[in-house]
C-alpha positions as CSV (number, residue, x, y, z in Angstrom):
1,X,-27.3,2.6,31.0
2,X,-31.7,2.7,31.1
3,X,-31.6,6.1,32.5
4,X,-29.2,7.3,30.2
5,X,-30.2,6.2,27.5
6,X,-33.7,7.7,28.8
7,X,-32.1,11.3,29.6
8,X,-31.0,11.0,26.1
9,X,-34.2,10.4,24.1
10,X,-35.7,12.9,26.0
11,X,-33.4,15.4,25.3
12,X,-33.4,14.5,21.4
13,X,-37.0,14.5,21.2
14,X,-37.5,18.0,22.4
15,X,-35.5,19.1,20.3
16,X,-37.3,17.0,17.3
17,X,-40.5,19.1,18.9
18,X,-38.7,22.2,18.7
19,X,-38.2,21.8,14.7
20,X,-41.9,20.4,14.3
21,X,-43.3,23.3,15.6
22,X,-40.9,25.9,13.9
23,X,-41.9,23.3,10.4
24,X,-45.5,23.6,11.2
25,X,-45.2,27.7,12.1
26,X,-43.2,28.0,8.6
27,X,-46.0,25.9,6.6
28,X,-48.8,28.1,8.7
29,X,-47.3,31.4,7.5
30,X,-50.3,31.7,5.4
31,X,-52.8,31.4,7.7
32,X,-55.3,34.1,7.7
33,X,-56.3,33.0,11.8
34,X,-54.1,33.6,14.8
35,X,-54.9,29.7,15.9
36,X,-53.4,28.2,12.7
37,X,-50.2,30.7,12.5
38,X,-49.2,30.2,16.5
39,X,-51.8,27.7,18.7
40,X,-51.6,24.4,16.4
41,X,-47.4,25.0,15.8
42,X,-47.6,24.4,19.7
43,X,-49.8,21.3,19.8
44,X,-48.2,19.9,17.3
45,X,-45.0,20.2,18.7
46,X,-46.4,19.3,22.3
47,X,-47.9,16.3,20.9
48,X,-45.1,14.8,19.0
49,X,-42.8,15.3,22.2
50,X,-45.7,13.2,24.2
51,X,-46.3,10.6,21.8
52,X,-42.5,10.4,20.9
53,X,-41.4,9.8,24.9
54,X,-44.0,7.2,25.2
55,X,-43.6,5.2,22.9
56,X,-39.7,5.2,23.2
57,X,-39.8,4.6,27.2
58,X,-42.7,1.8,26.4
59,X,-40.0,0.1,24.2
60,X,-37.2,0.9,26.6
61,X,-39.2,-1.1,29.2
62,X,-41.1,-3.8,28.0
63,X,-39.3,-4.8,24.9
64,X,-35.9,-6.6,26.2
65,X,-38.4,-8.3,28.9
66,X,-41.3,-9.6,26.8
67,X,-41.9,-12.8,25.8
68,X,-42.4,-13.7,21.8
69,X,-46.2,-13.1,21.9
70,X,-45.9,-9.7,23.1
71,X,-42.7,-9.1,21.1
72,X,-44.7,-9.4,18.1
73,X,-47.5,-6.8,19.2
74,X,-44.8,-4.4,20.2
75,X,-43.6,-4.5,16.7
76,X,-47.0,-3.9,15.7
77,X,-47.5,-1.1,17.8
78,X,-43.5,0.3,17.1
79,X,-44.3,0.2,13.2
80,X,-47.7,2.1,13.6
81,X,-46.5,4.9,16.0
82,X,-43.3,4.8,13.3
83,X,-45.6,6.3,11.2
84,X,-47.2,8.3,13.2
85,X,-44.4,10.0,14.3
86,X,-43.2,10.5,10.9
87,X,-46.8,12.5,9.8
88,X,-46.4,14.0,13.4
89,X,-42.7,15.2,13.7
90,X,-40.5,14.4,10.5
91,X,-41.8,15.7,8.1
92,X,-42.3,19.3,9.7
93,X,-38.6,18.7,11.0
94,X,-37.7,18.4,7.3
95,X,-39.1,21.8,6.5
96,X,-37.8,23.5,9.7
97,X,-34.3,22.5,8.5
98,X,-34.3,22.1,4.6
99,X,-37.5,24.1,3.8
100,X,-35.8,27.8,2.8
101,X,-33.2,25.4,1.0
102,X,-35.8,23.8,-1.4
103,X,-37.8,27.3,-1.6
104,X,-34.5,28.9,-2.8
105,X,-34.1,26.0,-5.6
106,X,-37.0,26.5,-6.5
107,X,-36.8,30.2,-7.0
108,X,-33.6,30.0,-8.6
109,X,-35.6,27.2,-10.8
110,X,-38.2,29.4,-11.9
111,X,-35.8,32.8,-12.5
112,X,-34.2,29.9,-15.0
113,X,-37.3,29.1,-16.8
114,X,-38.2,32.5,-17.1
115,X,-35.0,33.5,-18.4
116,X,-35.3,30.6,-20.9
117,X,-38.6,32.0,-22.3
118,X,-37.8,35.3,-22.4
119,X,-34.6,34.8,-24.6
120,X,-37.3,32.9,-27.0
121,X,-39.3,35.5,-27.4
122,X,-37.1,38.0,-28.3
123,X,-35.4,35.6,-31.4
124,X,-39.2,35.1,-32.2
125,X,-39.4,39.5,-32.3
126,X,-36.2,39.7,-34.1
127,X,-37.4,37.4,-36.9
128,X,-40.3,39.6,-37.0
129,X,-37.7,42.4,-37.7
130,X,-36.5,40.8,-40.3
131,X,-39.6,40.0,-41.4
132,X,-40.6,44.2,-41.7
133,X,-37.7,44.7,-44.0
134,X,-38.6,41.6,-46.3
135,X,-42.7,42.9,-46.4
136,X,-41.6,46.6,-47.2
137,X,-39.5,44.7,-50.1
138,X,-42.4,43.1,-51.1
139,X,-45.0,46.2,-50.8
140,X,-43.1,48.0,-53.2
141,X,-42.5,45.4,-55.9
142,X,-45.9,44.1,-56.0
143,X,-47.1,47.7,-56.4
144,X,-44.2,48.3,-59.5
145,X,-46.0,45.0,-60.8
146,X,-49.5,46.5,-60.2
147,X,-48.4,50.0,-61.8
148,X,-46.8,48.0,-65.2
149,X,-49.6,45.5,-65.8
150,X,-52.0,48.8,-65.8
151,X,-50.3,49.2,-68.8
152,X,-51.0,45.9,-70.4
153,X,-47.0,44.3,-69.4
154,X,-48.6,40.9,-68.4
155,X,-52.1,40.5,-70.7
156,X,-51.6,43.0,-73.0
157,X,-55.0,44.6,-72.0
158,X,-54.3,48.1,-70.6
159,X,-56.7,49.5,-67.4
160,X,-57.2,47.8,-64.0
161,X,-58.1,44.2,-64.3
162,X,-58.5,41.2,-62.0
163,X,-54.4,40.6,-61.9
164,X,-53.9,44.4,-61.4
165,X,-56.9,43.5,-58.4
166,X,-54.7,40.8,-56.9
167,X,-51.6,42.5,-57.4
168,X,-52.9,45.7,-55.9
169,X,-54.4,43.2,-52.7
170,X,-50.8,41.4,-52.0
171,X,-49.5,45.2,-51.9
172,X,-51.7,46.3,-49.6
173,X,-51.3,42.6,-47.8
174,X,-47.4,42.8,-46.9
175,X,-47.7,47.1,-46.5
176,X,-50.3,46.1,-43.6
177,X,-48.3,43.2,-42.3
178,X,-45.1,45.8,-42.4
179,X,-46.8,48.6,-40.4
180,X,-48.4,45.4,-38.2
181,X,-45.2,44.5,-37.3
182,X,-43.7,47.9,-36.9
183,X,-45.8,49.3,-34.9
184,X,-45.8,45.7,-32.4
185,X,-42.1,45.8,-32.2
186,X,-42.0,49.4,-30.0
187,X,-44.2,47.9,-27.8
188,X,-43.2,44.6,-27.5
189,X,-39.4,45.4,-26.9
190,X,-40.5,47.9,-23.6
191,X,-42.3,45.1,-22.1
192,X,-39.3,42.8,-23.0
193,X,-37.3,45.1,-21.0
194,X,-39.8,45.8,-18.1
195,X,-39.6,41.3,-17.9
196,X,-36.0,41.9,-17.7
197,X,-36.6,44.3,-14.7
198,X,-39.1,41.8,-13.1
199,X,-36.9,39.1,-13.5
200,X,-33.9,41.1,-11.8
201,X,-36.1,41.6,-9.2
202,X,-37.0,38.0,-8.9
203,X,-32.9,37.7,-8.1
204,X,-33.2,40.2,-5.3
205,X,-35.9,38.6,-3.7
206,X,-33.8,35.6,-3.4
207,X,-30.7,36.9,-2.4
208,X,-32.3,39.1,-0.1
209,X,-31.3,38.1,3.5
210,X,-33.5,41.1,5.0
211,X,-36.8,39.4,3.7
212,X,-38.2,36.2,6.2
213,X,-39.8,33.4,4.1
214,X,-43.4,34.5,4.1
215,X,-42.2,38.4,2.5
216,X,-39.7,36.1,0.3
217,X,-43.3,34.0,-1.0
218,X,-45.2,36.7,-1.1
219,X,-43.2,38.6,-3.5
220,X,-41.6,36.2,-5.6
221,X,-45.7,34.9,-6.2
222,X,-46.3,38.8,-6.9
223,X,-43.8,38.8,-9.2
224,X,-44.2,35.9,-11.5
225,X,-48.0,36.9,-11.9
226,X,-46.6,40.1,-13.3
227,X,-44.5,38.4,-15.8
228,X,-46.6,35.8,-16.8
229,X,-48.7,38.7,-17.7
230,X,-46.3,40.5,-19.6
231,X,-45.2,37.1,-21.1
232,X,-48.4,36.9,-23.2
233,X,-48.9,40.2,-24.2
234,X,-45.2,39.4,-25.9
235,X,-46.5,36.7,-27.3
236,X,-49.5,37.9,-27.8
237,X,-48.4,39.2,-31.7
238,X,-51.3,39.0,-34.7
239,X,-48.3,38.9,-37.2
240,X,-48.6,35.1,-37.9
241,X,-52.1,35.3,-39.0
242,X,-51.1,38.1,-41.0
243,X,-48.6,36.0,-42.4
244,X,-51.1,33.3,-43.2
245,X,-53.2,35.3,-44.7
246,X,-50.5,36.6,-47.3
247,X,-49.7,33.3,-48.2
248,X,-53.1,32.7,-48.8
249,X,-53.4,35.6,-51.0
250,X,-50.2,34.6,-53.2
251,X,-51.9,30.7,-53.6
252,X,-54.6,32.6,-54.9
253,X,-52.6,34.3,-57.6
254,X,-53.9,34.0,-60.9
255,X,-52.2,32.5,-63.6
256,X,-51.3,34.5,-66.9
257,X,-50.6,32.6,-69.8
258,X,-47.1,33.2,-71.5
259,X,-47.1,34.8,-75.0
260,X,-46.0,32.9,-77.9
261,X,-44.5,35.3,-80.3
262,X,-41.1,35.9,-80.7
263,X,-41.2,39.9,-81.1
264,X,-40.5,42.2,-78.5
265,X,-43.6,42.8,-77.2
266,X,-44.0,38.8,-75.9
267,X,-40.4,39.4,-75.2
268,X,-41.0,42.2,-72.5
269,X,-44.1,39.9,-71.3
270,X,-42.1,37.3,-70.6
271,X,-39.6,39.4,-69.2
272,X,-42.4,41.0,-66.7
273,X,-43.9,37.5,-66.2
274,X,-40.6,36.2,-65.1
275,X,-39.8,39.1,-63.1
276,X,-43.8,38.5,-61.1
277,X,-42.8,34.8,-60.9
278,X,-39.7,35.0,-59.0
279,X,-41.2,38.0,-56.8
280,X,-44.5,35.3,-56.1
281,X,-41.7,32.3,-55.3
282,X,-39.4,34.8,-53.3
283,X,-42.2,35.9,-51.3
284,X,-43.9,32.3,-50.4
285,X,-40.0,31.6,-49.5
286,X,-40.1,34.7,-47.0
287,X,-43.5,33.5,-45.5
288,X,-42.9,29.9,-45.1
289,X,-39.0,30.7,-43.4
290,X,-41.0,33.2,-41.1
291,X,-43.9,30.4,-40.2
292,X,-41.0,28.1,-39.7
293,X,-38.2,29.9,-37.8
294,X,-41.5,31.5,-35.7
295,X,-42.7,28.1,-34.6
296,X,-39.3,26.9,-33.6
297,X,-38.4,29.9,-31.7
298,X,-42.3,30.6,-30.1
299,X,-41.1,28.9,-26.7
300,X,-43.8,27.2,-24.5
301,X,-45.1,29.0,-22.1
302,X,-45.2,28.1,-18.9
303,X,-46.8,29.7,-15.7
304,X,-44.2,30.8,-13.4
305,X,-45.4,30.9,-9.7
306,X,-43.8,30.4,-6.4
307,X,-44.8,26.7,-3.9
308,X,-45.5,26.1,-0.6
309,X,-42.7,25.2,0.9
310,X,-44.3,21.9,2.5
311,X,-44.3,21.0,-1.4
312,X,-41.4,21.9,-2.2
313,X,-39.4,19.6,0.8
314,X,-41.4,17.0,-1.3
315,X,-40.4,17.9,-4.7
316,X,-36.6,18.7,-4.2
317,X,-36.2,15.9,-1.6
318,X,-33.0,14.7,-3.5
319,X,-31.7,18.1,-3.2
320,X,-32.0,18.3,0.8
321,X,-31.2,14.7,1.4
322,X,-29.4,16.5,4.7
323,X,-32.3,17.8,6.5
324,X,-34.1,14.8,5.3
325,X,-31.6,12.9,7.3
326,X,-31.0,15.0,10.2
327,X,-35.2,14.5,10.5
328,X,-35.2,11.2,10.4
329,X,-31.6,10.6,12.8
330,X,-33.7,13.0,15.4
331,X,-37.2,10.9,15.4
332,X,-35.8,7.7,14.9
333,X,-32.5,7.4,17.1
334,X,-34.1,6.3,20.0
335,X,-35.3,3.5,17.9
336,X,-31.5,2.5,17.9
337,X,-31.4,2.7,21.2
338,X,-34.3,0.6,22.0
339,X,-32.3,-2.5,20.0
340,X,-29.1,-2.1,21.7
341,X,-31.0,-2.6,25.2
342,X,-32.8,-5.8,23.5
343,X,-29.6,-7.1,22.6
344,X,-27.8,-6.3,25.3
345,X,-30.6,-8.0,27.7
346,X,-31.0,-10.3,25.6
347,X,-27.3,-11.8,25.6
348,X,-27.3,-11.8,29.3
349,X,-29.8,-13.3,29.5
350,X,-28.4,-16.1,27.4
351,X,-25.0,-15.6,29.7
352,X,-27.2,-16.3,33.0
353,X,-29.1,-19.5,31.7
354,X,-26.1,-21.2,30.1
355,X,-24.3,-20.5,33.9
356,X,-27.2,-21.6,35.3
357,X,-27.4,-24.8,33.3
358,X,-23.9,-25.2,33.0
359,X,-22.9,-26.5,29.5
360,X,-26.3,-28.6,29.2
361,X,-28.7,-27.6,26.2
362,X,-31.6,-25.5,26.5
363,X,-34.4,-25.0,24.2
364,X,-34.1,-22.3,22.0
365,X,-36.9,-19.6,22.1
366,X,-36.1,-17.5,18.8
367,X,-35.8,-18.5,15.6
368,X,-31.9,-16.9,15.6
369,X,-31.1,-19.4,17.4
370,X,-32.7,-22.4,16.1
371,X,-30.3,-21.5,12.6
372,X,-27.4,-20.9,14.8
373,X,-27.8,-24.3,16.3
374,X,-28.6,-25.8,13.2
375,X,-25.2,-24.3,12.0
376,X,-23.3,-26.1,14.5
């Protein structure tokens, strides 16, 4: 039985060493040196094979036949050996078994995040389209009001006074806002189109069966960088600054005293002043609504990036539990064999001692036996 277990252990540890070699090779694919890409994986695989075989063979040969003190020392040695095997072999075996799946999962999440941010930017652009229409309307209204005040419609003083200057300034401010939004929308829509194509390229990389893992990571990183740049351009609008400027000009608009008479002129002035008040309040509401909508629509831009396969298997361990289970089984199945040998040997020795002593009592040498005797 011991010989059979050793043969199976050698086979399992050899398979584990191969997965260690492949996993380390995958993790070091971006290394610039030949030593890092080709020699180190072979050394890691060989080291994991030799250390594992040595540890498990010592466990098989010594542990079942050792006394309490020796077993206590072997317990510590086995624990330390298992930790070494985990970092020397298991971690890299997981990369071999589930590295691709973890990377694909990360890439799919990244594409989903890119689409979410792009949808937010598109919503932001469309809100600015509505702002452009409102800005054009307000430009014309304040221009008409400035022309009416030039003839003394508000203050009864013809000419270009302070109120006229403020109304003209408002008309120019909203005109500049409309022009800026109009010019920016065209280029930003083109950037949105480019970003959609880049995101489509990311999906092609994910679904490509021809690209190797190294090429996928490299191409995915390049396109992610390009998308980050496009998102920064799309989000780099000066509209919010101009809206804040227009709001400031509206707040500084000088109040005009209402006429107190009941004549035709006073009634006309009150009507024009009411129109001015309505236009001003409408402009403030539009500016406030745009500021609120742009704040809600503006997405939090997170940098899109690739990820190293070594980090991916840890970050998405919950996705590749099967890979972790497989790697652990490969590396630690011999430990189960060792425990089986121990219990088999232990029960054989107990049976032999019982036969030698007949039905007499013997001194228990394990805590388990003491508890058993106390229970009886």
